[in-house]
C-alpha positions as CSV (number, residue, x, y, z in Angstrom):
1,M,-33.7,-65.5,-30.3
2,T,-32.6,-65.8,-26.6
3,A,-30.7,-69.0,-27.3
4,C,-29.0,-67.3,-30.3
5,R,-27.9,-64.4,-28.2
6,H,-26.5,-66.8,-25.5
7,L,-24.6,-68.7,-28.2
8,A,-23.2,-65.5,-29.7
9,N,-22.1,-64.3,-26.3
10,Y,-20.5,-67.6,-25.6
11,L,-18.6,-67.6,-28.9
12,K,-17.6,-64.0,-28.2
13,S,-16.3,-65.0,-24.8
14,K,-14.4,-67.9,-26.3
15,N,-12.7,-65.6,-28.9
16,I,-11.7,-63.1,-26.3
17,N,-10.2,-65.7,-24.0
18,E,-8.3,-67.2,-27.0
19,L,-7.0,-63.7,-27.9
20,S,-5.8,-63.1,-24.4
21,E,-3.5,-66.0,-24.6
22,Q,-2.2,-65.3,-28.1
23,T,1.4,-64.8,-29.1
24,P,2.1,-61.4,-30.7
25,K,2.5,-61.9,-34.5
26,Q,5.4,-59.4,-34.5
27,V,7.5,-57.3,-32.1
28,F,9.0,-54.0,-33.4
29,Y,12.0,-52.4,-31.6
30,V,12.3,-48.7,-32.4
31,W,14.7,-45.9,-31.5
32,N,15.6,-42.6,-33.3
33,Y,19.1,-41.8,-32.1
34,L,22.6,-42.8,-33.4
35,E,24.6,-43.6,-30.3
36,W,24.1,-47.3,-29.5
37,G,25.0,-49.1,-26.4
38,G,23.4,-51.0,-23.5
39,A,19.8,-50.4,-24.6
40,Q,20.5,-51.8,-28.0
41,V,22.4,-54.8,-26.6
42,Y,19.4,-55.4,-24.3
43,F,17.1,-55.3,-27.4
44,L,19.4,-57.7,-29.3
45,G,19.3,-60.1,-26.4
46,I,15.5,-60.3,-26.1
47,A,15.0,-60.3,-29.9
48,S,17.5,-63.1,-30.5
49,R,15.7,-65.3,-27.9
50,I,12.1,-64.8,-29.1
51,K,12.6,-64.6,-32.9
52,D,11.8,-68.3,-33.2
53,R,8.4,-67.7,-31.6
54,T,7.4,-64.5,-33.3
55,K,8.7,-62.1,-36.0
56,V,10.9,-59.3,-34.8
57,K,12.1,-56.1,-36.6
58,F,14.4,-53.3,-35.6
59,I,13.8,-49.7,-36.8
60,F,16.6,-47.2,-36.3
61,P,18.4,-44.3,-38.1
62,K,20.2,-45.2,-41.3
63,E,23.4,-43.5,-40.1
64,T,23.7,-46.0,-37.3
65,N,27.2,-47.4,-36.8
66,R,28.0,-50.3,-39.2
67,Q,29.1,-52.5,-36.3
68,F,25.6,-52.6,-34.8
69,I,24.1,-53.3,-38.2
70,N,26.5,-56.3,-38.6
71,F,25.4,-57.5,-35.2
72,C,21.8,-57.6,-36.5
73,D,22.8,-59.3,-39.7
74,N,24.7,-62.0,-37.8
75,L,21.7,-62.7,-35.6
76,G,19.3,-62.7,-38.5
77,I,17.3,-59.8,-37.3
78,E,15.4,-57.7,-39.9
79,Y,15.7,-53.9,-39.8
80,E,14.6,-50.8,-41.5
81,F,15.9,-47.2,-41.4
82,L,14.5,-44.0,-40.2
83,E,15.5,-40.8,-42.1
84,I,15.7,-38.2,-39.4
85,V,17.9,-38.6,-36.4
86,G,17.1,-37.4,-32.9
87,D,19.5,-34.8,-31.4
88,F,20.5,-35.8,-27.9
89,Q,23.7,-33.9,-27.7
90,P,24.3,-31.4,-24.8
91,A,22.5,-28.1,-25.0
92,P,24.5,-25.5,-22.9
93,T,23.0,-22.5,-24.5
94,L,19.4,-21.3,-25.1
95,K,19.9,-21.5,-28.9
96,R,21.0,-25.1,-28.7
97,K,18.1,-25.9,-26.4
98,L,15.7,-24.4,-29.0
99,E,17.4,-26.3,-31.8
100,R,17.2,-29.6,-29.9
101,H,13.5,-29.1,-29.1
102,L,12.8,-28.4,-32.8
103,N,14.7,-31.5,-33.8
104,K,12.9,-33.6,-31.2
105,F,9.6,-32.5,-32.7
106,Q,10.7,-33.2,-36.2
107,S,12.3,-36.5,-35.6
108,E,9.3,-37.9,-33.7
109,I,6.8,-36.7,-36.3
110,S,8.9,-38.3,-38.9
111,M,9.0,-41.5,-36.9
112,L,5.3,-41.6,-36.4
113,K,4.7,-41.1,-40.1
114,F,7.1,-43.9,-40.9
115,L,5.3,-46.3,-38.5
116,R,2.0,-45.6,-40.2
117,K,2.8,-48.1,-42.9
118,Y,2.7,-51.0,-40.5
119,D,-0.3,-53.0,-39.5
120,F,0.1,-53.3,-35.7
121,T,-2.8,-55.6,-35.2
122,D,-1.8,-58.2,-32.6
123,S,1.7,-56.8,-32.5
124,I,4.0,-55.2,-30.0
125,L,5.8,-51.9,-30.3
126,H,8.8,-51.7,-27.9
127,I,10.1,-48.2,-28.3
128,E,12.8,-45.9,-26.8
129,L,10.6,-42.9,-26.0
130,A,10.1,-41.6,-22.5
131,P,6.8,-40.4,-21.0
132,W,8.4,-37.2,-19.5
133,Q,9.7,-36.2,-22.9
134,S,7.4,-37.7,-25.5
135,V,3.9,-38.1,-24.0
136,L,2.0,-37.0,-27.1
137,S,3.9,-39.4,-29.4
138,L,3.4,-42.3,-27.0
139,S,-0.3,-41.5,-26.6
140,R,-0.8,-41.5,-30.4
141,L,1.0,-44.9,-30.6
142,C,-1.1,-46.3,-27.8
143,L,-4.2,-45.6,-29.9
144,R,-2.9,-48.0,-32.5
145,T,-1.1,-50.9,-30.6
146,K,0.4,-52.2,-27.4
147,V,3.4,-50.0,-26.5
148,F,6.3,-51.0,-24.2
149,M,9.2,-48.9,-23.1
150,T,12.1,-49.8,-20.8
151,M,13.5,-47.6,-18.0
152,H,17.2,-48.1,-18.1
153,N,18.2,-45.3,-15.7
154,A,16.5,-44.0,-12.5
155,L,14.7,-40.7,-12.9
156,P,16.9,-37.9,-11.5
157,A,15.9,-35.4,-8.8
158,V,14.3,-32.4,-10.4
159,S,12.6,-29.1,-9.4
160,K,9.1,-29.1,-7.9
161,W,7.7,-27.6,-11.1
162,R,9.3,-30.3,-13.3
163,N,8.3,-33.0,-10.9
164,W,4.7,-31.9,-11.1
165,L,4.8,-31.8,-14.9
166,W,6.3,-35.3,-15.1
167,K,3.6,-36.6,-12.8
168,L,1.0,-35.1,-15.1
169,K,2.6,-36.7,-18.2
170,F,2.8,-40.1,-16.5
171,A,-0.8,-39.8,-15.5
172,L,-1.8,-39.1,-19.1
173,V,0.1,-42.0,-20.7
174,T,-0.5,-44.6,-18.0
175,R,-4.3,-44.2,-18.5
176,F,-3.9,-46.2,-21.7
177,D,-4.3,-49.9,-21.1
178,N,-2.0,-50.4,-24.1
179,F,1.0,-48.7,-22.3
180,H,3.5,-50.8,-20.4
181,I,6.8,-50.3,-18.7
182,F,9.7,-52.6,-18.1
183,A,12.7,-51.6,-15.9
184,S,16.1,-52.9,-16.6
185,N,17.1,-52.7,-12.9
186,Q,15.4,-52.3,-9.5
187,D,16.7,-48.8,-9.0
188,A,15.0,-47.6,-12.2
189,K,11.7,-49.2,-11.1
190,N,11.8,-47.7,-7.7
191,S,12.3,-44.2,-9.1
192,L,8.9,-44.5,-10.9
193,K,7.0,-45.0,-7.6
194,P,6.1,-41.3,-7.1
195,F,5.0,-40.9,-10.7
196,V,2.6,-43.8,-11.3
197,S,-0.3,-45.4,-9.4
198,K,0.3,-48.3,-7.0
199,E,-1.5,-50.7,-9.4
200,F,0.6,-49.6,-12.4
201,F,3.8,-49.8,-10.3
202,E,3.1,-53.4,-9.3
203,K,2.7,-54.4,-12.9
204,I,6.2,-53.2,-13.9
205,K,8.5,-56.1,-14.4
206,V,12.3,-55.9,-14.0
207,T,13.9,-57.2,-17.1
208,Y,17.5,-56.9,-16.1
209,T,20.3,-55.7,-18.3
210,N,21.9,-59.0,-19.0
211,V,24.5,-61.2,-20.7
212,N,24.2,-64.1,-23.1
213,P,25.5,-67.1,-21.1
214,D,26.0,-69.1,-24.4
215,E,28.2,-66.3,-25.8
216,V,30.1,-65.9,-22.5
217,D,30.8,-69.7,-22.6
218,E,31.9,-69.5,-26.2
219,A,34.2,-66.5,-25.6
220,L,35.9,-68.3,-22.7
221,Q,36.3,-71.6,-24.5
222,S,37.5,-70.1,-27.8
223,Q,41.2,-70.2,-28.8
224,F,42.9,-67.2,-27.1
225,N,46.4,-66.2,-28.1
226,R,47.2,-63.1,-26.0
227,E,50.4,-62.1,-27.9
228,E,48.7,-62.3,-31.3
229,L,45.7,-60.3,-30.2
230,L,48.0,-57.6,-28.7
231,E,50.0,-57.4,-31.9
232,K,46.9,-57.2,-34.0
233,F,45.7,-54.1,-32.2
234,G,49.2,-52.5,-31.8
235,L,49.2,-52.9,-28.1
236,P,52.5,-53.4,-26.2
237,K,53.2,-56.8,-24.7
238,E,54.0,-57.7,-21.1
239,K,51.7,-55.0,-19.6
240,F,49.1,-55.1,-17.0
241,Y,45.9,-54.0,-18.8
242,V,43.1,-51.9,-17.4
243,F,40.1,-51.7,-19.8
244,C,37.0,-49.6,-20.0
245,L,34.2,-50.1,-22.6
246,G,31.5,-47.5,-23.4
247,Q,30.9,-44.1,-25.0
248,F,33.8,-41.8,-24.3
249,I,31.7,-39.1,-22.6
250,D,31.7,-37.2,-19.4
251,R,29.0,-39.2,-17.6
252,K,31.0,-42.4,-18.1
253,G,33.8,-40.8,-16.1
254,R,36.4,-40.5,-18.9
255,W,38.5,-37.8,-17.3
256,T,38.4,-39.7,-13.9
257,F,39.8,-42.7,-15.8
258,L,42.6,-40.7,-17.4
259,E,43.4,-38.9,-14.1
260,A,43.8,-42.3,-12.4
261,A,45.9,-43.6,-15.4
262,K,48.2,-40.6,-15.0
263,K,48.6,-41.2,-11.2
264,I,49.4,-44.9,-11.7
265,S,51.7,-44.4,-14.8
266,E,54.0,-42.1,-12.8
267,A,54.9,-44.9,-10.5
268,A,54.0,-48.0,-12.5
269,P,55.0,-47.8,-16.2
270,D,54.0,-51.4,-16.8
271,V,50.3,-50.6,-16.6
272,C,48.5,-49.8,-19.8
273,F,45.0,-48.3,-20.2
274,V,42.5,-49.1,-22.9
275,W,39.1,-47.5,-23.6
276,I,36.9,-49.2,-26.2
277,S,34.3,-46.8,-27.7
278,N,32.2,-46.0,-30.8
279,S,32.4,-42.2,-30.0
280,I,33.8,-39.7,-32.5
281,L,36.2,-37.3,-30.8
282,T,36.3,-33.5,-31.4
283,A,39.6,-31.7,-31.7
284,E,39.2,-30.3,-28.2
285,E,38.7,-33.8,-26.8
286,S,41.7,-35.2,-28.6
287,A,43.8,-32.3,-27.3
288,K,42.7,-32.9,-23.7
289,I,43.6,-36.6,-23.9
290,E,47.1,-35.6,-25.1
291,S,47.4,-33.2,-22.1
292,Y,47.5,-36.2,-19.7
293,G,50.9,-37.1,-21.3
294,L,50.1,-40.9,-21.2
295,G,51.6,-41.6,-24.6
296,D,51.6,-45.3,-25.4
297,R,50.1,-46.1,-22.0
298,F,46.6,-45.1,-23.2
299,F,44.8,-46.4,-26.2
300,L,41.3,-45.4,-27.4
301,I,40.2,-48.2,-29.7
302,K,37.1,-47.9,-32.0
303,S,34.7,-50.7,-31.2
304,E,34.0,-51.2,-34.9
305,T,37.6,-52.3,-35.5
306,V,37.3,-55.1,-32.9
307,G,35.0,-57.2,-35.1
308,N,31.7,-57.6,-36.8
309,D,30.3,-59.9,-34.2
310,H,29.6,-59.1,-30.6
311,L,31.5,-62.3,-29.7
312,D,34.6,-60.6,-31.1
313,L,34.2,-57.9,-28.6
314,M,33.8,-60.4,-25.8
315,K,37.0,-62.2,-26.9
316,F,38.9,-58.9,-27.0
317,L,37.8,-58.1,-23.4
318,R,39.7,-61.1,-22.3
319,L,42.9,-59.1,-22.7
320,A,41.9,-57.1,-19.6
321,D,43.5,-57.8,-16.2
322,V,41.1,-55.3,-14.6
323,F,37.9,-53.7,-15.9
324,T,36.7,-50.4,-14.7
325,L,33.7,-48.1,-15.4
326,P,33.9,-44.9,-13.4
327,S,30.5,-43.6,-14.4
328,F,28.7,-40.6,-12.8
329,V,25.3,-41.5,-14.2
330,E,24.4,-45.1,-15.1
331,G,21.7,-47.7,-15.0
332,L,23.0,-51.2,-14.9
333,P,25.7,-51.1,-17.7
334,I,26.0,-54.1,-20.0
335,S,29.7,-53.5,-20.5
336,L,30.3,-54.0,-16.7
337,L,28.2,-57.1,-16.6
338,E,30.0,-58.6,-19.6
339,A,33.4,-58.0,-18.1
340,M,32.3,-59.6,-14.8
341,S,30.7,-62.6,-16.6
342,L,34.2,-63.2,-18.2
343,G,35.7,-63.4,-14.7
344,I,37.5,-60.0,-15.1
345,P,37.8,-58.3,-11.6
346,S,35.9,-55.1,-12.0
347,I,35.8,-51.6,-10.4
348,S,32.8,-49.2,-10.7
349,T,31.0,-46.5,-8.9
350,N,28.5,-46.5,-6.1
351,V,25.7,-44.9,-8.2
352,Y,22.2,-45.9,-9.3
353,A,21.9,-49.6,-10.1
354,I,25.5,-50.6,-10.2
355,P,25.5,-51.9,-6.6
356,E,22.8,-54.4,-7.7
357,A,25.7,-56.2,-9.5
358,V,28.8,-55.1,-7.7
359,K,29.0,-55.9,-4.0
360,D,32.0,-54.0,-2.7
361,G,34.8,-56.4,-1.7
362,E,32.7,-59.4,-2.7
363,T,32.0,-59.3,-6.5
364,G,34.0,-56.2,-7.3
365,I,35.1,-52.9,-5.9
366,L,33.0,-49.8,-5.6
367,I,34.3,-46.2,-5.4
368,E,32.7,-42.8,-5.4
369,A,32.1,-41.2,-8.8
370,G,34.8,-38.6,-9.7
371,D,37.3,-39.9,-7.2
372,S,40.4,-40.6,-9.3
373,E,42.5,-41.2,-6.3
374,A,40.2,-44.0,-5.1
375,L,40.2,-45.5,-8.6
376,A,44.0,-45.5,-8.8
377,E,44.2,-47.1,-5.3
378,A,41.6,-49.8,-6.4
379,I,43.6,-50.6,-9.6
380,N,46.8,-50.8,-7.7
381,A,45.3,-53.1,-5.0
382,L,44.1,-55.5,-7.7
383,K,47.4,-55.3,-9.6
384,N,49.4,-56.2,-6.5
385,D,47.1,-59.0,-5.2
386,E,46.5,-61.9,-7.6
387,N,44.4,-63.8,-5.0
388,L,42.1,-60.7,-4.7
389,R,41.8,-60.6,-8.5
390,K,40.8,-64.3,-8.7
391,K,38.3,-64.0,-5.8
392,L,36.5,-60.9,-7.2
393,G,36.7,-62.3,-10.7
394,Q,35.1,-65.6,-9.9
395,N,32.5,-64.1,-7.5
396,G,31.5,-61.5,-10.1
397,K,31.2,-64.1,-12.8
398,D,28.9,-66.3,-10.6
399,R,26.7,-63.3,-9.6
400,V,26.2,-62.1,-13.2
401,L,25.5,-65.5,-14.7
402,T,23.0,-66.3,-11.9
403,N,21.1,-63.1,-11.7
404,F,21.5,-61.3,-15.1
405,N,20.9,-64.0,-17.6
406,E,19.6,-63.2,-21.1
407,K,17.5,-66.4,-21.2
408,K,15.6,-65.5,-18.1
409,V,15.1,-61.8,-19.1
410,A,13.9,-62.7,-22.6
411,E,11.3,-65.0,-21.1
412,I,10.0,-62.4,-18.7
413,A,9.8,-59.9,-21.5
414,F,8.0,-62.3,-23.8
415,Q,5.5,-63.2,-21.1
416,G,4.9,-59.5,-20.6
417,Y,4.2,-59.1,-24.3
418,E,1.7,-62.0,-24.2
419,K,0.1,-60.9,-21.0
420,S,-0.7,-57.5,-22.5
421,F,-3.3,-59.2,-24.6
422,E,-5.3,-60.0,-21.5
423,Q,-6.7,-56.5,-21.5
424,N,-9.1,-57.7,-24.1
425,K,-10.9,-59.9,-21.7
């Protein structure tokens, strides 16, 4: 009997060791909001690199922009739709805050019910839920499977009461061995230090927001007829183009961008400004744009009209002589990295993780958020100095392709998925 017990224990030990080295049989990427951007491109990058090693599936709201769905189709990534969309719009009034809290509860309950149909045995759930907002939902999911989330932005400074509450929520969810965090930049990781244990903090891997080097290379080597592309999108020829790419919202610095455009246009009518976005404007927003009096010197182009493939967007960006992203709040924006990877001299703000990519005067230009005068001066400096444009463009490209590479990031993420099985030892 003793020998049998020893043999059983040995076999059990062997099975556990084998399990600890296993590859997840499937990775699910889940979010419940409509606006898509850097977080989804980040998911696309990882999923496209690991789908030959394991099954991947996206789960997102059915009203999601068709352009993103086309991206999934082109990459051969399976997806399913959630019925209820999370409400993440601003809540300036008490009524709106109550409505948003009710929606949050309903959308997360709906999502949890939807996920019940899946067998998560030996699988990974990489989800866009935050511990300080959704601790109960994350806890329930951790009882079923291995859960990962990615911190894209650093945690903001909050009141003492909220700070204490967030610490409690982090303490609750990080007690689960099945809960794991990636950070898409070092700034985001560092912001977690006061909220998690030293042991947990050291396990957080930085999976940088990144670019696909193969796609960058293809975009740069593809046939590029500037005049034809300008004509296709109704853009005037023989202009110096300043581009921005992202949601047309306050935190992206939209009005700073337009204020700078107005300052420059008064003295330099040969400069044209383009913002590429998937945002839907209200009547008030459209009226405010008109109030700047830019006319045909500003174009707001819907990203879905650029093309069905992300490569189409990369090719379109090549029209830019300068790229700028004057954000107030940001993690490490994919649009900025993509522009830099194409060799476009770039201007952004000295906030959060942006300085991890943009070294002022070396790989780009940094200004303070909200400073339209500084933005206008930086654009003019680049417009009037071709050598500076070439220098910053090349240095920025080299930095991004070396440090923010999709291949490296996907490998770090996949190793993190595999390592999570070691808890079974």
